[in-house]
C-alpha positions in Angstrom: 13.7 -98.4 -37.6 13.4 -100.8 -34.7 16.3 -103.2 -34.0 16.5 -106.7 -32.5 13.0 -107.7 -33.4 11.3 -104.6 -32.0 7.8 -103.7 -33.2 7.5 -100.4 -34.9 4.3 -98.4 -33.9 3.5 -95.2 -35.9 3.3 -92.2 -33.5 0.4 -89.7 -33.3 1.6 -86.6 -35.1 -0.5 -84.4 -32.8 0.7 -86.0 -29.5 4.3 -86.5 -30.6 5.0 -84.0 -33.4 8.8 -84.6 -33.3 8.6 -88.3 -33.5 7.4 -90.4 -36.4 7.3 -93.8 -34.6 8.2 -95.5 -31.4 9.4 -99.1 -30.7 8.0 -101.8 -28.5 11.0 -103.8 -27.6 11.1 -107.6 -27.0 12.3 -109.0 -23.7 16.0 -108.4 -23.2 16.3 -105.1 -25.1 15.7 -101.4 -24.3 16.3 -98.0 -25.9 14.3 -95.9 -28.3 15.1 -98.3 -31.1 15.7 -101.4 -29.0 19.4 -101.0 -29.6 20.6 -101.8 -26.0 20.9 -105.4 -24.9 20.0 -105.9 -21.2 22.1 -108.0 -18.9 20.8 -111.6 -18.8 20.9 -113.1 -15.3 20.3 -116.8 -14.7 19.6 -117.7 -11.1 19.4 -121.4 -10.0 18.1 -122.4 -6.6 19.3 -125.5 -4.7 16.8 -128.3 -4.4 16.5 -127.8 -0.6 15.4 -124.2 -0.8 11.6 -123.7 -0.6 10.7 -121.1 -3.3 7.6 -119.0 -2.8 5.5 -118.3 -5.9 6.2 -114.5 -5.7 9.7 -113.2 -4.9 11.3 -109.8 -4.7 14.7 -109.3 -6.3 16.8 -106.4 -4.9 19.6 -104.9 -7.0 22.1 -102.8 -5.1 24.7 -100.5 -6.7 27.5 -99.6 -4.3 28.4 -95.9 -4.4 31.3 -94.5 -2.5 30.4 -92.5 0.7 26.7 -93.0 -0.1 24.0 -95.5 0.7 23.7 -98.1 -2.1 21.3 -97.3 -4.8 18.5 -99.9 -4.6 16.1 -101.1 -7.3 13.6 -103.9 -6.8 11.6 -106.0 -9.1 8.9 -108.6 -8.5 9.0 -112.0 -10.2 6.5 -114.9 -10.3 8.0 -118.4 -10.2 6.1 -121.1 -11.9 5.2 -124.2 -9.9 8.0 -126.7 -9.5 10.5 -124.4 -11.2 13.9 -123.9 -9.5 15.4 -121.3 -11.7 14.9 -117.7 -12.9 16.0 -115.7 -15.9 16.1 -112.0 -15.4 16.9 -109.1 -17.8 18.3 -106.1 -16.1 19.6 -102.8 -17.5 20.9 -100.8 -14.5 24.4 -101.2 -12.9 24.5 -103.4 -9.8 27.0 -105.0 -7.4 24.8 -107.1 -5.2 21.6 -109.1 -5.7 19.4 -110.2 -2.8 16.5 -112.5 -3.2 13.6 -112.0 -0.8 10.9 -114.7 -0.2 7.9 -114.2 1.9 8.2 -113.3 5.6 11.5 -111.5 5.1 13.4 -114.6 4.1 16.6 -113.2 2.4 19.3 -114.9 0.3 22.5 -113.3 -1.1 22.2 -114.3 -4.8 25.2 -112.5 -6.4 28.2 -110.3 -5.8 29.6 -108.6 -8.9 32.6 -106.4 -8.1 32.9 -105.1 -11.7 29.7 -104.5 -13.6 29.5 -105.5 -17.2 26.5 -104.2 -19.2 25.7 -107.0 -21.7 27.5 -110.0 -20.2 25.4 -113.0 -19.2 25.6 -113.8 -15.5 25.1 -117.2 -13.9 24.6 -117.8 -10.2 23.4 -120.5 -7.9 21.6 -119.7 -4.6 22.6 -122.1 -1.9 21.3 -122.7 1.6 24.5 -121.2 2.9 23.5 -118.0 1.2 20.6 -117.5 3.6 20.5 -114.3 5.6 19.3 -115.0 9.1 17.9 -112.3 11.5 20.2 -111.2 14.3 17.8 -112.9 16.7 19.2 -116.2 15.5 22.8 -115.1 15.9 22.9 -113.2 19.2 21.2 -113.6 22.6 18.2 -111.6 23.6 20.1 -109.1 25.8 22.4 -108.2 22.8 19.5 -107.8 20.4 17.7 -105.4 22.9 20.8 -103.1 22.9 20.7 -99.8 21.0 21.7 -100.1 17.4 24.7 -97.9 17.8 26.1 -100.1 20.6 25.5 -103.4 19.0 26.4 -102.7 15.4 30.2 -102.6 16.2 29.9 -106.3 17.0 28.4 -107.3 13.7 31.8 -108.5 12.5 31.6 -111.4 14.9 29.1 -113.7 13.1 31.2 -113.3 9.9 34.4 -114.4 11.7 32.8 -117.5 13.2 33.7 -120.0 10.5 31.3 -122.6 11.9 28.4 -120.4 10.8 29.6 -120.0 7.2 27.5 -116.9 6.9 27.0 -115.0 3.7 24.7 -112.3 5.1 22.3 -111.3 7.9 20.0 -108.5 8.8 18.2 -106.6 11.6 15.4 -104.1 11.6 17.4 -101.3 10.0 20.4 -102.9 8.2 21.2 -105.6 5.8 24.8 -106.9 6.0 27.0 -109.2 3.9 30.2 -110.9 4.8 33.4 -110.3 2.8 37.1 -111.1 3.0 39.5 -108.2 3.8 43.2 -108.8 4.5 42.9 -112.4 5.6 39.9 -111.7 7.9 36.2 -111.8 7.4 34.2 -108.6 8.0 30.7 -107.4 7.8 29.6 -104.6 5.4 26.2 -103.2 6.5 24.0 -100.7 4.8 20.6 -99.2 5.6 17.7 -101.3 4.2 14.0 -100.5 4.4 12.4 -103.9 4.8 8.9 -102.5 4.6 9.2 -100.3 1.5 6.0 -100.6 -0.5 6.8 -99.0 -3.9 3.1 -98.5 -4.4 3.3 -95.9 -7.1 2.2 -93.0 -4.8 -1.1 -94.8 -4.2 -2.0 -94.6 -7.8 -2.7 -98.0 -9.4 -4.0 -99.4 -12.7 -4.2 -102.9 -11.2 -7.7 -104.4 -11.3 -9.5 -106.7 -8.9 -7.7 -105.6 -5.8 -4.2 -106.1 -7.3 -1.4 -104.1 -5.7 0.9 -102.1 -8.1 4.6 -102.3 -7.5 7.3 -100.1 -9.0 11.1 -100.9 -9.1 12.2 -97.7 -7.3 10.6 -95.0 -5.2 12.5 -92.4 -7.2 12.2 -92.2 -11.0 10.7 -95.7 -11.5 11.1 -97.3 -14.9 9.2 -100.5 -14.4 6.0 -101.5 -12.6 4.0 -104.7 -12.1 0.9 -105.9 -10.4 0.7 -108.3 -7.5 -2.6 -110.1 -8.1 -5.0 -111.5 -5.6 -5.6 -115.3 -5.6 -7.6 -116.5 -8.7 -6.6 -113.4 -10.7 -3.8 -113.0 -13.3 -2.6 -110.9 -16.2 -0.5 -107.8 -16.5 -3.1 -105.7 -14.7 -4.8 -108.7 -12.9 -7.6 -108.2 -15.4 -8.3 -112.0 -15.9 -10.0 -114.3 -13.5 -9.5 -118.1 -13.2 -12.5 -118.7 -10.9 -14.6 -119.2 -14.0 -12.4 -122.0 -15.4 -14.1 -124.8 -13.4 -12.5 -128.0 -14.8 -11.1 -126.3 -17.9 -7.8 -127.7 -19.2 -6.2 -124.3 -19.1 -7.0 -123.7 -15.5 -6.0 -127.2 -14.3 -2.8 -127.8 -16.3 -1.7 -124.4 -17.5 0.3 -123.4 -14.4 2.3 -126.6 -14.4 3.7 -126.2 -17.9 7.1 -124.5 -17.8 8.1 -122.2 -20.7 11.2 -122.9 -22.8 11.6 -126.4 -21.2 11.6 -129.6 -23.2 8.7 -132.0 -22.6 11.2 -134.6 -21.1 12.1 -132.1 -18.4 8.6 -130.9 -17.6 6.9 -131.8 -14.3 5.4 -135.2 -13.7 1.9 -133.7 -13.8 2.5 -132.6 -17.4 4.1 -135.9 -18.4 1.1 -137.9 -16.9 -1.4 -135.6 -18.6 0.4 -136.0 -22.0 0.5 -139.8 -21.6 -3.2 -140.0 -20.7 -4.1 -137.7 -23.6 -2.2 -139.9 -26.1 -4.0 -143.0 -24.7 -7.5 -141.2 -24.8 -6.9 -140.0 -28.4 -5.7 -143.4 -29.5 -8.7 -145.2 -28.0 -11.0 -142.5 -29.3 -9.8 -142.8 -32.9 -9.9 -146.6 -32.8 -13.4 -146.6 -31.4 -14.6 -143.9 -33.8 -13.1 -145.5 -36.9 -14.3 -149.0 -36.1 -17.8 -147.6 -35.3 -17.9 -145.6 -38.5 -16.9 -148.7 -40.6 -19.5 -150.8 -38.8 -22.5 -148.5 -39.1 -21.7 -147.0 -42.5 -24.0 -149.5 -44.1 -27.2 -148.8 -46.1 -29.3 -151.5 -44.4 -28.3 -150.4 -40.9 -28.9 -146.7 -41.8 -32.5 -147.6 -42.9 -33.3 -147.8 -39.1 -33.2 -144.6 -37.0 -30.9 -146.0 -34.4 -28.4 -146.9 -37.2 -28.2 -143.2 -38.3 -27.8 -142.2 -34.7 -24.9 -144.6 -34.2 -23.2 -143.5 -37.5 -23.6 -139.9 -36.4 -22.2 -140.7 -33.0 -19.1 -142.3 -34.5 -18.4 -139.2 -36.6 -19.0 -137.0 -33.5 -16.5 -139.1 -31.6 -13.8 -138.6 -34.2 -14.4 -134.8 -34.3 -14.5 -134.6 -30.5 -11.2 -136.6 -30.2 -9.6 -134.4 -32.9 -10.7 -131.2 -31.1 -9.4 -132.4 -27.7 -6.1 -133.4 -29.3 -5.7 -129.9 -30.9 -6.8 -128.2 -27.7 -4.2 -130.0 -25.6 -1.4 -129.6 -28.2 -2.1 -125.8 -28.6 -2.1 -125.4 -24.8 1.1 -127.4 -24.4 3.0 -125.7 -27.2 1.8 -122.3 -26.3 2.8 -122.5 -22.7 6.2 -123.9 -23.7 6.6 -120.9 -26.0 7.0 -123.1 -29.1 4.0 -121.3 -30.6 4.3 -117.6 -30.1 1.9 -116.2 -32.8 -0.6 -114.3 -30.7 -3.2 -114.3 -33.5 -3.1 -118.1 -33.6 -3.3 -118.4 -29.8 
């Protein structure tokens, strides 16, 4: 049956006559029975790097005498988070991070690929890939690509630049050491590739569908318009108003201890504890005060007694609501039926 915590789903005997079941694998595993562990990649960004909420991650596999094989995924970075954890199953030798407005960083160089090994990398400001407009003068940039590309080794050899990579309209280049000198290795790179699933999309509310490769794609995701979210952008947050989920939900980081959460979450937790404490003290004292036969003989006495009970119930519900939201977003509670 399914391995590594995979969920077994009975197959339709008419649709799949040769298969009794199929597996829905948890994150980090693939295969018909979830038997293959994907490579776990941890990417940490330096504090001075401004991270956009949506980023593209380009995986490049170097193939001799051919252009690198490129696969691209899209990731959403939670607010105030400076790291990413990615699970990837295809071979790769280079990882480039692309922020908005063609802002590239060289995230990793792996000369020997290992399938199930965990990989850690830190993206520094020195890993930024500038455009050639920032490296050469205007006259040089206006030259034909065949004439100017032979000079692309020069930026890598200028130690004062400390370059990791750079790009132009057609190529993406990275610097490497070869026989005590620093050279540029350039390959064709389409900066405007859309990966739009051949114009077929299941994304709702104006979302744009994105697939990991133009040929034989294996993964797809939706880029949602503002105020929409979900796997298919099927949910809207414009109805939240002042809901606790809409206001605080985006600030809670998954799999992070409360101590290391953002200041917004810590302040909200502190205020919630204060409100609950005051609410319980007020409700209990009011209940003790007005739970008296003589007071309840008057209509306002019954009203005040009922109000104290309502205060206790409301405070309890608010505490439960906040706790479930916090624990659910932190992935401490994962039971979907409960959530």
